C-alpha positions in Angstrom: 0.0 0.0 0.0 1.2 3.5 -0.7 0.1 5.8 2.0 0.3 9.4 0.7 2.1 11.5 3.2 -0.2 14.0 2.2 -0.5 16.4 4.0 2.7 16.4 2.7 6.2 17.2 2.3 7.5 19.4 5.1 10.1 19.5 2.6 13.1 19.3 4.5 11.3 19.0 2.4 8.2 19.3 4.5 7.8 15.6 4.5 4.5 14.3 3.8 2.8 15.1 7.1 -0.3 13.1 6.6 -0.7 9.9 4.8 -4.4 10.0 4.8 -5.0 7.9 1.8 -3.7 4.5 1.0 -3.8 1.8 -1.6 -6.8 -0.3 -0.6 -6.9 -4.1 0.1 -8.0 -4.4 -3.5 -9.2 -1.6 -5.8 -12.5 -3.5 -6.4 -13.2 -4.1 -2.7 -16.8 -3.1 -1.9 -17.0 0.5 -0.6 -19.6 2.5 1.4 -20.4 5.8 3.0 -18.5 6.3 6.3 -19.9 9.7 7.2 -21.9 9.8 10.4 -22.3 13.4 11.7 -20.0 16.3 12.5 -19.7 17.0 16.3 -17.4 20.0 16.3 -18.1 23.7 16.5 -18.1 25.4 13.1 -15.2 27.6 14.1 -12.3 25.5 15.5 -8.6 25.6 15.8 -6.3 22.6 16.6 -2.6 22.9 17.1 -0.1 19.9 16.8 3.5 19.1 17.2 5.0 17.0 14.4 7.9 14.7 15.3 9.8 11.9 13.8 9.3 8.4 15.1 12.5 8.9 17.1 10.8 12.0 18.8 12.6 14.8 17.1 10.5 17.9 16.5 10.3 18.8 12.8 7.3 20.9 12.4 4.1 22.6 13.8 0.6 22.0 12.4 -2.6 23.9 12.7 -6.0 22.7 11.6 -8.9 25.2 11.3 -12.6 24.7 10.5 -14.8 27.4 9.2 -18.5 27.4 8.2 -19.5 29.0 4.9 -23.2 28.6 4.5 -23.9 24.9 3.9 -20.2 24.2 3.3 -17.2 23.6 5.5 -13.8 25.2 4.8 -11.0 23.0 6.1 -7.6 24.6 6.5 -4.3 22.8 7.2 -1.0 24.7 7.7 2.3 23.0 8.4 5.5 24.9 9.2 8.9 23.5 9.7 10.7 23.7 13.0 14.3 25.0 13.1 14.1 27.6 10.2 17.6 29.0 9.6 18.2 32.4 11.2 16.9 35.1 8.9 15.4 32.5 6.6 11.8 31.9 5.3 10.2 28.9 6.8 9.2 26.0 4.6 5.4 25.6 4.7 2.6 23.5 3.4 -0.9 25.0 3.3 -4.1 23.3 2.1 -7.7 24.6 1.9 -10.5 22.2 1.0 -14.2 23.0 0.8 -16.7 20.2 1.4 -20.5 19.9 1.9 -21.1 20.3 5.6 -23.5 17.3 5.7 -22.2 14.7 3.2 -18.5 15.7 3.2 -18.6 15.6 -0.6 -15.7 17.7 -1.8 -16.3 20.9 -3.8 -12.8 22.3 -4.4 -9.3 22.7 -3.0 -6.0 24.4 -3.2 -2.5 23.6 -1.9 0.7 25.7 -1.8 4.0 24.1 -0.8 7.0 26.3 -0.1 10.2 24.3 -0.1 13.8 25.2 0.8 16.6 23.8 -1.3 20.0 22.8 0.1 21.3 26.3 -0.8 18.5 27.8 1.2 16.7 29.1 -1.9 12.9 28.8 -1.8 10.5 27.4 -4.4 6.8 27.2 -4.6 4.5 24.5 -5.9 0.8 25.1 -6.2 -2.3 22.8 -6.9 -5.9 23.8 -7.6 -8.7 21.4 -8.0 -12.5 21.1 -8.4 -15.1 18.3 -8.3 -17.9 18.4 -10.9 -20.5 16.0 -12.4 -19.8 15.4 -16.1 -22.3 15.0 -19.0 -22.5 11.3 -18.3 -23.5 11.9 -14.6 -20.1 10.8 -13.2 -18.2 12.8 -10.6 -14.8 14.0 -11.9 -11.8 15.6 -10.3 -10.1 18.3 -12.4 -6.7 19.7 -11.1 -3.9 22.0 -12.2 -0.3 21.9 -10.9 1.8 25.0 -11.3 5.5 25.2 -10.5 8.2 27.5 -11.9 6.0 28.8 -14.7 5.1 25.3 -15.9 1.6 23.9 -15.6 0.1 20.4 -15.8 -3.6 19.8 -15.8 -6.0 16.9 -16.2 -9.0 15.1 -14.8 -10.1 11.7 -13.6 -13.5 10.0 -13.2 -14.1 9.0 -9.6 -15.6 5.8 -8.1 -18.5 5.8 -5.6 -17.9 6.9 -2.0 -14.9 9.0 -2.9 -13.7 11.6 -0.4 -10.9 14.1 -0.8 -7.7 12.9 0.9 -7.1 16.4 2.3 -10.3 16.3 4.3 -9.4 13.1 6.1 -8.5 14.6 9.5 -12.1 15.9 9.6 -13.7 13.0 7.8 -12.5 10.4 10.3 -14.1 12.4 13.1 -17.6 12.0 11.7 -17.7 8.2 12.1 -20.5 6.5 14.1 -17.8 5.2 16.5 -18.2 1.7 17.8 -15.9 -1.3 18.4 -15.7 -3.5 15.4 -16.4 -0.7 12.8 -15.0 -2.0 9.5 -15.6 -0.4 6.2 -13.9 0.5 2.9 -14.0 3.9 1.2 -12.2 5.7 -1.6 -9.6 8.3 -0.9 -8.9 10.8 -3.7 -5.4 12.4 -4.1 -5.9 15.6 -6.0 -2.2 16.1 -6.5 -1.6 13.1 -8.7 -5.3 12.5 -9.7 -5.4 9.1 -8.2 -7.9 7.2 -6.0 -7.3 4.4 -3.6 -9.5 2.1 -1.6 -8.9 2.5 2.1 -9.9 -0.1 4.7 -10.8 1.6 8.0 -11.3 -0.3 11.2 -12.0 0.7 14.8 -10.9 -2.2 17.0 -11.0 -0.7 20.5 -10.8 2.2 22.9 -7.5 3.1 24.6 -6.1 5.7 26.9 -3.7 8.0 25.1 -1.5 10.8 26.5 -0.5 13.8 24.3 0.8 17.3 25.1 -2.8 18.5 25.4 -3.4 15.9 28.2 -4.7 12.4 28.8 -7.8 11.2 26.9 -10.0 8.2 26.2 -9.6 7.5 22.5 -10.9 5.4 19.7 -8.1 3.7 17.9 -8.5 3.8 14.1 -6.5 1.4 11.9 -5.9 2.0 8.1 -4.5 -0.9 6.3 -3.8 -2.6 2.9 -1.4 -5.2 2.1 1.5 -5.1 4.6 1.2 -1.4 5.5 -0.7 -0.3 8.6 -1.3 3.3 9.9 -3.0 4.4 13.1 -4.9 7.4 14.4 -6.4 8.0 17.9 -9.5 10.1 18.1 -11.1 11.3 21.4 -14.1 9.4 22.5 -15.9 12.5 23.7 -17.3 15.0 21.2 -16.0 16.8 19.2 -13.9 13.7 18.5 -10.6 15.5 18.0 -7.7 13.7 16.3 -5.3 13.3 19.2 -2.5 11.5 17.5 -1.7 10.4 13.9 1.2 8.1 13.0 1.8 7.8 9.3 4.9 5.6 9.7 7.4 8.4 9.2 6.0 11.2 11.3 3.8 11.3 14.4 1.8 14.4 15.2 0.1 15.0 18.6 -2.4 17.5 19.8 -1.1 20.5 21.8 -4.3 22.5 22.3 -7.8 22.9 20.9 -10.1 25.9 20.8 -13.7 26.2 19.7 -13.3 29.5 17.9 -10.6 30.9 15.7 -9.1 34.1 16.8 
């Protein structure tokens, strides 16, 4: 399975901070809707530390939620730790708009600012939309822009497809219970791919993060030999407490119900 470190490349290059999507057990595995209901306040801000599996701090992450009519605007911003004195920090910012009820994606954008070995900075940008085509199929159309060059294309999506970049919110909408086991489709707008994800909730656990000690649901994402794990608070608003993508671990530092 190829977990996308999507949320991406803290390119030290901002290494893919979030591998929300993965190659499913089989591309043809039956999929279904995983959305239950959203339990969070419309205006929300979550702050995370990002560390290597050895515990070294490599970045800081902020997730914000905004309500725009019947849509949610989901913002992720990742900034490297240890920016050279006088330098510009490497960053990775993604904004995705989804339907507030169904979590169907509407559009998104992502800007990655990387630092090269000579400390020069470069920018890579992605813009994408979701639309129903003349045949009635949902399609993703995206454009990549870097250094004056562009690449664009589109792909027809399978049923029960959700934008990979909305995953840290999508997972929080589950109807949590031990034994939850379902497949869904994760769409990677950056390379116009879609993968079947198997999501299981085997048990509750106690987890300690910088924000404190919590009772959490353990979520397991798997396919083939690869396994990734997230811990989400049992109590509403079901915050993502810890996410381990195999390369990086990020843990909740604090949460507020309004964005200042």
